C-alpha positions, 0 to 999 in steps of 0.5 A: 419509238419512245418519245419523252415530252415536257408539257406545260402544266396547263397542257398536261392538265388538258391532256389528262382531262381529254384522255379521261373523257375518252376512256383512254390512257394519256399515251394512247390518246397522244398517239391517236392524236398524232396519227390523226394529225399526220394523216391530215397532212399532205404528202410533200410535193414531188419534183417534175422528174419524180412526177414524170417517173410516176406517170411512166410507171402508171402508164406501163402498169395500165398497158400491162393490165390491158394485155391481160384483159383482151376482148372476149371475141364475141358480141355482147348485147348490152342494149336497153331492150336486152337488159330489161327484157321480161320485166313488164315494161 
C-alpha cells in the first residue's frame, strides 16, 4: 500500500533527524515505526460466541493430538535412582 502523509515541518524535521541517526531512509524508518506500534497493540476483544468457538476448536485439536500420542504400552522407569545411576552419587 502506498500512503501519502502531510507532516508539519517540525515533525518532518524530527523524522529526518531520527531516520538519519539510524542510517535508514525516512520511508523505511516510518514503516518500521508503524510496524512496531501495530505489534504493540492488543487484538480486538472477541465476543462470547467467538471465544466459545475458539475454545471448541482448541479442545477438538487437543483431542485429535491426544489420539496420535497414545501410551507406549511399556513401563518407563523415570525414578530418580534410574536417572542418576552411575553418576557417583
